N, C-alpha and C positions, 0 to 999 in steps of 0.2 A: 503494498499498501501506500503508494509516492507519499509525502509532507511536501504542503507547502504552505510559505508563510504570506499572507496578499496586505500589502500598504495600501492605507487608501481612500476614500471616500466610501460613506455608509451614509445614509441620506434618510425622510421620509419621502415618500414618492405619491405625487398625486395627480391621475389622470383624469382630464376632461375629455370624452368623445362627445365628441356633437350626432346631434342624432337627426342633423338636415343639413342641411348645403352651409359651407361656413358663409356668413355676410359679416364681413368686418366694417369698424365704427357701429357697432350692432349687437346687442344682445342676444345669444347664440345659446339655444338649448343643449346641456351636455347633459352624458350621468356622468357625477364624480365618483373614485375609485382614491383609496388611499395604503399603501403598504409601504414596506422596508421594500430601500434600493440604496441607490449609490454606484459606482462598478467597481471597488476592490470588495465591495460589502454580494451582487449581485455574481461575484465571479466567485467568490469564497463560497456563499453560497450554494449554486451547482458544482464544483469541486466537490463540498460537505457529502451532495448525494449521490455525485461519482464516482463515493467510495474510496476518497482521500481523504487524507487527514489533517482538514486546516485549522491556520491560525488568522487574526482576522485583525490590524494596529492601523487604529482612526482614531480620531477625535467627533467625539460625542458634546451633548451641552447636560449641564446638571440643568433637563428641563423634564418633561413626560415623557416626548420624543425622545429620550436619547435611553432613559429607564424601557420604551417597548421596544426600539432596539436589539438593546444589550440582553431580551430576554425572545424575544427573535433569533437575536444571535446562537447564543446559548440553547433554545430545545431544535436549532440544526446541527448540535453539535462541534460549534465553533470554537474554537477558544481566543477568548475576549482576551486574557491579561494585560498584551501589549495595545487595549486601545486607554485615553486620555477620556479624561472627564471636563468640560473646561470649565471654571465655574462664573465664565462671564456672556459669555457665547450662544449663539442659539443650536439645535440643529445640526445641520444643513437640508436645504428643501430643496427638491427637483419637483415639474408641477411641464409635467406633460398635454397640451390638448392634440387629437386628436382628430383625423375628418370619420364619416361615417363608416368608414373601411379598415378605421385603425392601423394609419397611414398615419405618419407625426406630420404636424403643420407647425409648433412653434417648439418646442421646450423654454423650461423660465427656469434659472439652474442662482439657489441662494446659497452662496459655497463661504463667503466670509468664514468660515469659525476658522477650515485652513489655513485659511491666506497665511497667520499671525502664529505659525507653527515655526516651531526653531527648528537649525540648521539641524540637532540630531537631539531630536524629542519625541523616534523611534530607536535609538541605539539599542535597547534593555529587551527590542525585539526582534532587532536583526541574528537573529540564530543560527549562523552556520553555520547547522547541522540539518538544516532543511535538505529536501532535495531541491528544493524553486524559490523561489521570491517571484510574487508576481506582484507591479508597482503599477500604479494611474500616474496620469500624470493635472490630477486636484492636485498634489502635491504641488509647491511652491519650490524655487528652482533649488533652495536649500535642501531644503531634505532631496531632493530626485539625487542632488551632488553627493549627498555622505550615504545615500543609499547603493547608488548604481559606483562608486568608489570603492567603496569595501573589501581589503585585495584581494580575502576568502570566501569572499562570498557564493551561494553556488549556482546552479541557474538561472538564470534572472530574463525575464520575462514584461514587458510592459506596453500600457493600453494608452493609445494619445486621446480617447475618453472626447475632445470636442473639437473640431476646426477649432478654434481659439484659441486652443491650451494647447495645441500637437504639435507647436514648436518652443512648445518647451523640454522640449526632449530630443529634439537634437541636440542639445552637447554631449549627450549623454551614447547615441544611436551606439560610437564606438565599444563600450563597455554591455552590449543589451546582445544577451542570445537571441530574444522572438522579439517582434514588434508585432502590435495588433493595430488596427487601419481602417476606417469604411471609405472608399473613395476618397469624401474630400477633403480627410487629414493626408490618405497616405501622397496627397497632393501638394498639401504642404508639405512635410519632409524633401516632398521628390522635387520640389520646382517643377513638375508637370503635369498640367491641367488631363485631368485620368475623364477621355469620353468612351471606351471601349475596353476590350480584356488587352486588349493587345496592349492600350494604353498603362494600363495595371503593375502587364506586366511588365513596361518598360521602367514605371514608377518603380518599382519591386529589386529590379537591378540597380537603381540607385540609391535603393535606398541602402540596397546590400554593399554596396560601397562604401556606405559611413563608417562599414564595421559591424553591423549589425549579422549571427547569421542566419536567423532566419524572417524571415516576410511574410504576414498577409494581408492582404484587401480584402475586404469585404466590399460585397456590390453587389448587397440588396437581391430585388427582385434573380438579379444575374446571376447572384455563388457568391465563390471566390476566388482569389487567385493567391499563388505561393510559389515562395522563391528560395533555393540556399542557392550555393554557389554551383552545386551541380546541377540541380533540377529548378523546373519549373512547372504548373500543374495548373491550370484552369477547369471548372467544377460547375455547374450546374446548383440551382439550389434544387433543395430538395423539398418535393410540395406539401404544403401545409395548411389545414385550415386556417390563415392569423385571424388573429382577435383582437391584434396588440402585440408591437412591434416592440418597445420600447424594451430595450434588454437584450433586441438579438443581436447583438455584437458581443455585447459579451459573454452571454451564452456558448456562441460560436466561439473563442477563448478559448473559455473555460473547457469544452472538449474535446479542441485542438491540443492546450494544454497539456491534456489527462494521453491524448495518443502518444508524444513527446516524450512525456517521462514517461513511457513505459518502450521506448523506440522503437517503435514504428514510424514504418515509412511517410515523407511528407503526402504523400494521398491520402493514406487513408486518413494521419489528422486531420485533411481538409474535407472530409468525408467524419468522418466525426464530429469537428466542428458544426458543418450544413446542418446533422443530422439534429441537434444539440437545440442550434438555431430555432430548423426546423420543428422543432417537439415546444420548443416555451412562447415563443408567439400564436401559439392555438388557447392558452389562461391569460390571463389577466393577471396582471400584474407583469413585471420584469424577469420572474420568476418565475418556473413552475415547480411548485410543492410537491408534485406525486411526480419528477425528472429522478430518473434510476439507473443505471449500464447498461441492463438489460433494453428498456426503451431505446435507449441509441444505439444498443447493436443492431434493434431488430428495425429502427428508422435508415437506418444508414449500409441494413442487406435490402432491403425495400426498392433501398434506390440503383443498387447495380442489379436487379435482375431483372 
């Protein structure tokens, strides 16, 4: 069983799904749901459901929202001793507005609680005995530098999180074993517009030239691309009855990272990521509480049958 420490965001997620066509600058009827979220939290939760031993180091407010997040994490079997309780800041939140088909229209992130983190905030949680670390770019540059510059760190993977935050990883790409980005985020890292699968591979190769060992670029309904120095892969998405696309990229990262840590091939890692994402978008919220390794295996097998 691989052991993984995740560093980054744990939020309260609110999803507002439009019940009709969105009308700008007007009141729109929506259905609202609240759940736990945040990139590192989503990945940690998915990894735990995929039978990995998982810890999460994050920062939450000393408020009811923070209490709720800790309870949910503990229920999922995630170790949280590295999590910091902030006495002043409010627990982070992310509000996603979806169209009636579940596609993201706009995401609104209140992440100020992460901005004040000191460079060495997670030193106590930085356990090099883990098989891997997963880091998200919600963390400030000082934290990212400290975590990625640890001489004896294990396998190190990172998520770009969003287009505005993707550039935070640029100075540290040469220290990463794997990076996960969507099309827009990869375009920022590679300084290359991505309009096609071929563009995605060009961008992935450019990111590899920064020193990353493995690059994954998710392409939404078109699937995903991945590259190493020796191999390039583009695979179509695995069909699913999508309800909510929030968390799909985090699910992909969880499935792909699990496969990589089991020494599976790059193609198998992409298939595992796509299968995990396909399952996750069928659930309300950014993670599926019923996700399991058997589900991922079955969905992956159906994709190649």
